[in-house]
C-alpha positions in Angstrom: -7.7 -45.9 22.3 -3.9 -44.5 22.3 -2.2 -41.5 20.7 -0.9 -42.5 17.2 2.9 -42.7 17.4 4.5 -40.3 16.3 7.0 -40.5 13.2 9.7 -38.4 12.3 11.3 -38.5 8.1 14.7 -39.6 7.4 17.7 -36.3 8.0 17.5 -34.7 4.8 21.6 -34.1 6.3 25.0 -36.7 7.3 27.0 -34.6 8.3 30.0 -34.9 9.5 32.7 -33.0 11.9 36.5 -33.5 11.7 39.0 -32.7 13.5 42.5 -33.4 14.3 43.0 -33.2 18.4 45.7 -32.8 20.7 43.0 -32.2 23.6 39.6 -31.0 24.7 39.8 -27.7 23.7 38.2 -24.8 22.4 37.3 -26.2 19.0 36.7 -29.8 21.1 34.5 -28.6 22.8 32.9 -26.1 20.8 31.9 -29.2 18.2 30.8 -31.0 21.4 28.5 -27.7 21.5 27.1 -28.2 18.0 26.6 -32.0 17.9 25.0 -32.1 21.4 22.5 -29.3 19.5 22.0 -30.0 16.0 18.6 -31.4 15.0 18.6 -34.7 14.3 15.4 -34.7 12.3 17.6 -32.5 10.2 20.6 -33.7 10.2 22.6 -36.4 10.6 25.5 -35.8 12.4 29.1 -37.9 12.8 32.1 -37.0 14.2 36.1 -37.9 13.1 38.8 -37.4 14.8 42.3 -38.5 13.9 45.3 -39.2 15.8 47.5 -41.2 17.7 48.2 -39.3 21.2 46.5 -40.4 24.6 44.5 -36.6 24.0 43.1 -38.1 20.9 41.9 -41.1 22.4 40.4 -39.1 25.9 38.5 -36.5 23.2 37.1 -39.5 21.3 36.1 -41.4 24.7 34.3 -37.9 25.2 32.6 -37.9 22.6 31.3 -41.2 23.1 30.5 -41.0 26.7 28.0 -37.6 25.8 25.8 -39.9 23.5 27.4 -38.3 19.9 27.8 -40.8 17.4 31.8 -40.5 16.5 34.9 -42.4 14.7 38.4 -42.4 15.8 40.8 -42.7 12.8 44.3 -43.3 14.2 47.2 -41.4 12.5 50.2 -39.7 13.2 51.4 -36.0 13.6 52.4 -35.3 10.2 49.7 -34.9 7.4 49.7 -39.0 6.1 47.8 -40.5 3.6 46.7 -43.5 5.8 44.2 -40.5 7.8 43.3 -39.3 4.0 42.1 -43.1 2.8 40.4 -44.0 6.6 38.4 -40.6 6.5 37.8 -40.8 2.4 35.9 -44.2 3.0 33.9 -42.9 6.6 32.2 -39.8 3.9 32.2 -42.9 1.4 30.7 -45.6 3.5 28.3 -43.0 5.6 27.1 -40.8 1.9 27.9 -38.0 3.5 26.7 -34.2 2.6 29.2 -32.1 3.6 32.4 -32.5 5.2 33.3 -29.4 8.1 36.6 -29.3 9.0 38.4 -27.6 12.1 42.1 -26.8 12.3 45.0 -26.4 9.7 45.8 -30.3 9.5 41.4 -30.9 9.9 41.6 -29.0 6.6 44.4 -30.5 4.2 43.3 -33.9 5.6 39.3 -33.1 5.0 39.6 -31.4 0.8 42.5 -34.4 0.3 40.3 -37.2 1.3 36.5 -35.0 0.2 38.6 -34.5 -3.4 35.8 -35.6 -6.5 33.4 -36.8 -3.7 29.5 -35.5 -4.2 30.7 -33.8 -0.1 30.0 -30.1 0.4 33.2 -28.7 2.3 33.3 -26.2 5.2 35.7 -25.7 7.9 35.4 -22.9 10.6 38.7 -21.4 11.7 39.2 -21.3 15.7 42.3 -18.8 15.5 45.2 -18.7 14.2 48.5 -19.2 16.4 50.5 -16.2 17.5 54.0 -16.6 17.6 55.0 -20.2 18.5 57.8 -20.1 15.5 58.0 -21.0 11.7 57.1 -24.1 11.5 53.8 -23.3 13.1 53.0 -20.1 10.5 54.3 -22.7 7.9 51.1 -25.5 8.9 48.7 -23.1 8.7 49.6 -21.4 5.3 49.4 -24.7 4.3 45.9 -24.9 5.5 44.7 -21.5 4.3 45.8 -22.2 0.9 43.7 -25.7 1.3 40.5 -23.7 2.9 39.6 -20.5 0.4 38.9 -23.9 -1.9 36.0 -24.9 0.4 32.4 -23.9 0.0 31.8 -22.1 3.0 34.7 -21.1 5.6 32.8 -19.8 8.6 35.3 -17.4 11.7 34.0 -17.3 15.1 34.4 -12.8 15.2 34.2 -10.1 13.0 37.8 -10.3 13.2 38.5 -13.7 11.9 36.2 -12.7 8.9 38.3 -9.1 8.4 41.5 -11.5 9.3 40.2 -14.5 6.1 39.2 -11.3 3.2 42.6 -9.6 3.6 44.1 -13.1 3.1 42.3 -13.4 -0.1 39.5 -15.6 0.7 36.8 -14.8 -1.9 33.8 -11.9 0.3 30.5 -14.9 -0.9 32.4 -18.0 0.6 32.7 -16.1 4.2 30.1 -15.8 6.4 30.0 -15.5 10.4 28.4 -17.6 12.7 29.7 -16.3 16.3 30.7 -18.6 18.3 29.4 -20.1 21.3 29.1 -22.1 24.6 26.2 -24.6 25.7 25.6 -22.8 29.3 22.8 -26.3 30.5 25.6 -27.8 32.5 27.2 -24.6 33.0 24.3 -23.5 35.1 24.1 -26.8 37.5 28.3 -24.8 38.4 26.7 -21.4 38.6 24.3 -22.3 41.2 26.4 -24.3 43.0 28.3 -21.4 43.1 25.9 -19.7 44.5 24.5 -21.6 46.5 28.7 -21.6 48.2 28.3 -18.3 48.6 32.3 -17.9 48.8 33.6 -15.0 48.5 37.2 -16.6 48.6 37.7 -20.0 47.1 41.8 -19.8 46.8 42.1 -20.3 42.9 42.8 -17.8 40.2 42.2 -20.5 37.4 43.7 -20.5 33.7 42.4 -23.4 30.4 43.6 -23.5 28.0 46.6 -24.5 25.6 50.7 -24.0 28.1 52.7 -22.3 25.1 54.4 -18.5 25.7 51.5 -17.1 22.6 49.1 -17.9 25.3 50.7 -15.1 27.3 51.7 -18.1 30.2 54.4 -16.6 31.1 52.9 -13.1 32.5 50.5 -14.8 33.4 52.9 -16.4 36.6 55.3 -13.4 37.5 51.8 -11.3 38.2 50.7 -13.7 39.7 53.5 -13.9 41.6 53.5 -10.3 42.2 49.4 -9.2 42.8 49.0 -8.5 46.5 45.7 -11.5 46.5 44.8 -12.9 49.5 47.1 -15.5 51.7 47.0 -19.2 49.5 45.8 -18.1 46.8 47.3 -20.8 44.3 46.7 -20.4 40.0 45.9 -23.6 38.6 47.1 -24.1 35.0 44.3 -27.0 33.0 46.0 -27.8 29.8 49.1 -29.3 27.8 51.8 -28.0 25.9 55.3 -26.8 25.3 55.6 -24.8 27.3 54.9 -26.5 30.7 58.4 -27.4 31.8 59.3 -23.5 31.1 56.0 -22.5 33.1 57.8 -24.8 36.2 61.0 -22.5 35.5 58.9 -19.5 35.7 57.2 -20.2 38.7 61.1 -21.7 40.5 62.7 -18.2 39.6 60.0 -16.0 41.5 59.3 -17.9 44.2 56.2 -20.0 43.3 56.9 -23.2 42.5 54.5 -24.1 45.8 51.2 -22.5 44.7 51.3 -23.1 40.9 49.2 -26.4 39.8 50.0 -27.8 36.3 46.3 -30.5 36.4 47.2 -31.1 32.5 44.4 -31.9 30.2 40.6 -32.4 32.2 37.4 -33.5 29.4 35.3 -31.6 31.8 36.4 -28.1 32.9 33.0 -28.1 35.3 35.2 -29.1 38.8 37.3 -27.1 37.7 35.4 -23.9 37.1 33.5 -24.6 40.2 36.8 -23.7 42.3 37.5 -20.7 40.4 37.8 -17.2 42.5 38.5 -15.4 38.5 39.6 -17.5 35.5 42.3 -15.4 33.1 43.5 -15.6 29.6 46.6 -13.5 29.0 46.9 -14.6 25.3 48.4 -12.7 22.6 46.2 -13.8 19.6 42.6 -15.2 20.3 39.1 -16.0 17.6 35.8 -15.2 20.1 37.7 -17.7 23.1 34.8 -20.4 25.2 37.2 -20.2 28.1 36.2 -16.8 28.5 32.2 -18.1 27.5 32.2 -20.7 29.7 33.9 -18.7 32.8 30.8 -16.4 32.3 27.9 -19.2 31.8 29.6 -20.6 35.0 29.9 -17.5 37.1 33.3 -16.6 37.3 34.8 -13.5 37.1 37.1 -12.8 33.9 40.5 -11.2 33.7 41.7 -11.4 30.0 43.9 -9.2 27.8 42.6 -6.8 25.4 42.5 -8.5 21.6 40.1 -8.7 18.4 38.5 -11.3 19.4 38.2 -10.8 23.3 38.1 -7.6 23.0 33.9 -8.4 21.1 32.9 -10.5 24.0 34.2 -8.7 27.4 33.4 -4.6 27.6 35.8 -3.5 30.4 34.7 -3.6 33.8 31.0 -4.2 32.3 31.5 -8.5 32.1 34.6 -8.8 32.8 38.5 -6.5 33.0 40.6 -5.5 29.9 44.3 -5.6 30.2 47.0 -5.0 27.6 48.7 -7.8 26.1 52.1 -8.2 27.2 51.5 -6.4 30.4 52.2 -8.2 33.8 52.0 -5.8 36.3 48.9 -5.1 34.9 47.2 -8.0 34.8 48.2 -8.5 38.1 46.9 -5.1 39.2 43.3 -6.5 37.7 44.2 -9.9 39.6 44.1 -7.7 42.8 40.7 -5.8 41.7 38.4 -8.7 41.4 39.8 -10.2 45.1 38.9 -6.9 46.5 36.2 -5.4 44.9 32.9 -7.2 46.1 30.7 -4.8 44.2 32.8 -4.8 40.8 33.3 -8.9 40.6 29.2 -9.1 41.0 28.2 -6.6 38.8 31.0 -8.4 36.1 29.1 -12.0 37.0 25.8 -10.5 36.6 26.5 -8.5 32.9 28.8 -12.1 31.4 25.9 -14.3 32.4 23.3 -12.1 30.9 26.2 -11.8 27.5 26.1 -15.6 27.1 22.7 -16.2 27.0 21.4 -13.5 25.0 24.1 -14.1 22.5 26.2 -17.1 23.1 23.7 -19.8 23.4 24.6 -23.4 22.3 20.4 -23.4 20.6 21.1 -20.1 18.2 24.8 -22.0 17.3 22.9 -25.1 15.8 19.8 -23.6 13.9 22.3 -21.4 12.2 24.5 -23.7 11.1 21.5 -26.1 10.0 20.5 -23.9 7.9 23.8 -23.3 6.1 24.3 -26.9 5.9 19.9 -27.1 4.3 21.7 -23.6 2.2 24.4 -25.6 0.7 22.6 -29.3 -0.4 21.2 -28.0 -3.6 24.9 -27.6 -4.9 26.9 -30.9 -3.9 26.2 -32.8 -6.6 28.4 -29.9 -8.2 31.1 -29.8 -5.0 32.5 -33.3 -6.7 34.0 -31.5 -9.7 35.9 -29.9 -7.3 39.7 -29.1 -8.3 
């Protein structure tokens, strides 16, 4: 007689992750990591994307291809009631218990869609923009005003927590859940790199939004001035408003032929496999997933010494840190990575240990399962939200 079939009770909660993406960047990869690792016996997951751009639709396809249940809502760049109505319909249709929003636009639309429904509202800020102009700053201020009415807000780092409390969020409303990365797929990249054994592959890698506050022009200047192996190229993965400015800057400095703008990549693993070093020259970050992914993949990193990054990277132990807005020092750090084999090996070994010990996707999921279930007794009260 065979063993009886194992039976599980239906998940006790339905949680919808909501994001308005332009591409598969840090927040989107974070959502994918969380959704993949949540226990389906406890949480039924749905990822809702909103947007009319090719990047938004590509993100939706990526979730579907990854086996995550997902829904897409068409919507323009501005805050719009069509998106609110469509999201509200999904919340009712799927009997969603917890709506988890990501980004200022998702915070505003999510709040309006859930208003009056028995849905708990939570948000994860993935960092603020820096020096991107008054319009983005104003949008973020509006988003924070709405998020202050949420049931919980989960910053990814201690500096973000401190910033939220300074901006008027309630102490009992805010709880840090540290960023994480799904290291399983990146383990394959690490093994490939170890098997290959190449000291230099000829690629400096940047992954992120192409925007001036990300330090991309500093990176071009550092790349042009660094004494690195001949023929080394700079690959820049991502899209953004500074694309043409980057090309112009590269032409002025005589390195345009060695700079490749790869655009949006749904999967950054091939780029990580090819990289000698990953550089993050930002002026402001939360707790960057890009650095975690590089660490898990065995790619040494150079980054700016800013809050968020500093929480993850210890200088000369698991990465190199330089002051922001200093291209010459950034160039010197790149030179060290190429010149010092022992330093490079130390950084790779320690970075992988830090990621595996403190920033795993499994740890992230267990923490959020507990948080979602903790909200369950108070879900009915959410319908009285103003």
